[in-house]
N, C-alpha and C positions, 0 to 999 in steps of 0.2 A: 504493500500500500504506500509506504513512504517513497519507494523508488518511482512508482507511477505518478505520485503527486509531484515529486520534484521535477520529473521530466515534463509534465504538463505546465507547471508554474514557470519553469525556465523558458519554455517555448512561448507561453502566453505573455509573460511580463518581463522577460529579459534577464532573469536571475541566472546564477550559476550554482545552484544548490547541488549538493552531492549527498548520497549517490543518486545518479539519474541516468540509468541505462536507456539506450534508445528503444529497447523493447517495452519500456514502461509507458511510452506515449500512446500506442494503440490501446493498451489496457485502460488508461485514463479516459480516452475518448469513448470507450465502451461503457463507461459508468457515469452517465450524465448527472445523477444525484450527487455522487462523490465529487465530481468536477465542480458543481455549483457550490458545494460546501468548501472546497479548496479556494475558489475565487473569493468567497466571503472571508475566510481566515486571513487572506492577504489584502482584504478590503478593496479588491479590484484596482490596486494601485501598481503602476509599473515600477521597475527598479529605479531607485532615486539616483540623481546625479550626486556627485560628491558634495557634501555639506548641505544638502536639501533638508529643510526643517519641517517637522510634523508636530502638530498639537493634537493630542487625544483628549477630547472633552468628555467628562464623566468617566475618567480613567480607572476608578476604583483603586486597587492597590498596584496597578500598573502592568497587568499581564500583557496588554497589547503594546504598551510603550516599550517593554523589554523586548518583545518580538521585533518591533520596528527598528530598535537600535541594532539588534542582531542582523537585520536585513540591510543596514547601511544608512538608515535615517538618523539625522540629528533630532531625536524625538524627546518630547516632554509631555506631561499630562496635568490636567487640573480636575478636581472633584471637590464637592462640598462635604464629603464624608471624611472628617478629620482622622478617624481611627484608621480607615483604609489608606489614606495618604501617608500617615505616619509609618504604617507597615511597609509601604513601598519605599519610602525614604530610608528606612532602616536597611532595606536591601540594596541601597545605593542608587535608586532611580530618581530622576529629576521630576518630582511631582510637587504640586502645591495646591492650596485651597483658594487661590486668588480667583475671584469671580470673573467670568468671561468678559463682562462689561468693563471691568477695570483693566484687564489685560488688553482689551481692544484699544484702549487709550495709550498705554505704555509701549505696546508692541505692534502697532498698526502696520500692516503690510509686511509682516516678518515671516510668514509661513508659506510653504509650498503646498502643504496639505493640512486640512483640519478634518478630523474624523469624530463621529459621535454615534455610538451604537446604543440604541434604545435609551436616549436621553431626552429628546425633544418633547416626548409625551409627559415628562415630569415638570415642565416649566410652565408658569401661568401666562407668559407672553411670548409665544414661540417665534413670532415674526421679529420682535426686538432681539431675541436670543440669536436667531439666524443672522440678523443684521450685524451683530457683534462678531460672529464668525466670518462674515463677509469682510469686515474691516480688518481682521487679522490676516487675511490672505493677500498674497501678491496678486496682481491682475492675472497672472498665468497660473494661479494656484487652483487646487481642486478640493471641493467639499465632498466627503463621503458620509452618508447618513443612512441609518436603518431605524425603523420605527414600526410598531404594530399596524396592521392593515385592516381598517374597518370594513373593507370590501371582501375580506377573505372568506374562503369556504368554511373555515372554523367558526367565524362570527355568524355566518348564515345558518350553520347547523345548530349552534348552541345558544345563540341569542344572548340574553342577559346573563347567561352562565359562562359565557366565553371568558377564559382566564385573563386575556389581555385587557379587559375592561378595568380590572384591578383597582377599584376605588378604595381609599381616596388617594392612592399614590399616583395614579395616572390622571392628569388634569385635562389634557387635550389629546384627542385621538384623531387620526387622519384617514381618509380614503385617498384614492389615487389623485383625484382632481384637487382636493384640499391641500395636500402636501406640495403639489406643483404650484398652486397659487401662492402658498406661503413662501416658497422659495423665490418665486418671481417678485413678490412684494418686498422681500429682503434684499433684492438686487442680484439674484442669481439667474443663470440660464441653465437648463438641464442638458447634461452631456449624455447620460445613458440611464436606463431603468432596468438594471439586471434582474433576472429571475432569481428567486430564492426558494429553496425547499427546507430552509433551516427551521428546526424546532417544531415541525408539524406533528410528529408523533407525541412529543411532550405536551404540546398545546392541546391536542385531542385528549390525551390521558388526563391532564389536569382539569380541563373543562368538563370532562365526563364525571370526575369526582365531585366537582362543584355542583353539577346537576343532580347528583345523588345525595347532596347535603353533607359531603365529606370535605376534609381539608384537601386543597389541591396538591400539596406536596406530601408525598407518602412513599413508603417503601413497598407498598403493596404492588403486586404484579399487574401490569396493564392487560386488561381483557383482550383476547385475540382479535375480536371484531373492532374494538376501539383502535388497537394498534394498526390493523389493516386499513381502517378509515384514515388514520393519520398518514400512513405510507402512501395511500392512493392520493390523498390531498397534496402531498409533497410532489408526487410525480405530475399531477395536473398543474401544479404551480410552475413547473419547468416549461410547460407548453403555453400556459396562460398566466402571466405574472400578476394579473389583476386579482387572482384568487389566492395568492400566497399569504401566509400568516404574517409576513412582514413586508414592508416597502423598503426598497433600497434605491437610493438616488445618488448619482454622481453629478455634481454641478460645478460651474465655474462662475466667478464674478462677471456680471454683465458690465461691459465697458461702453463708453461713448454716450452715457446718459446725459 
């Protein structure tokens, strides 16, 4: 699996990961779900030029920051969870609790990439938040964003029991049109809308538990029919991204306004 992943990522994004035997490439292309998962792990970003800077917003204890550094990015992260940030700092990672709005003033136009995985749904004013990310980016920079999808097959199936509604932690949720409008209002233009099969089995399992009046996080075994439904939803998502459990957007600052 590692060999086929490396071969695919090297071909797709210009990395030189090892081991990456040439025979791994056909295997990777034969597994579209795994390939989409690999794209997401690397956040659909090509190999950075020397010195390119990346900011991970909502970094937690810095797992992606550490990965980005290993891949050649000059990466740092911010998060409002002080305990998580301290844990990452103790591991030597460049993390802070500086709010993005403050950072946008002191480091305007400093980053080649800003990433935020399941962050935007937690903020009360998402367009303002995205505007701060726009200010942090160079004109040639890229925003990578992932957030739950209100148009997903899981939401259609489970309704108010869909786990990604997650009140009161999730303040604003988006469908396809809403996230694109928010990005446009914040000064971005969409580069791509990658498909994602990420988390469909877990989403179906947790939503099923909520529907049964149980806690969503459990060590209990996922019923075969629920697991099959999540697997089928993930495969459908690869063909029709509008049904995926999460929206992924790559965008760049709109210039010439």
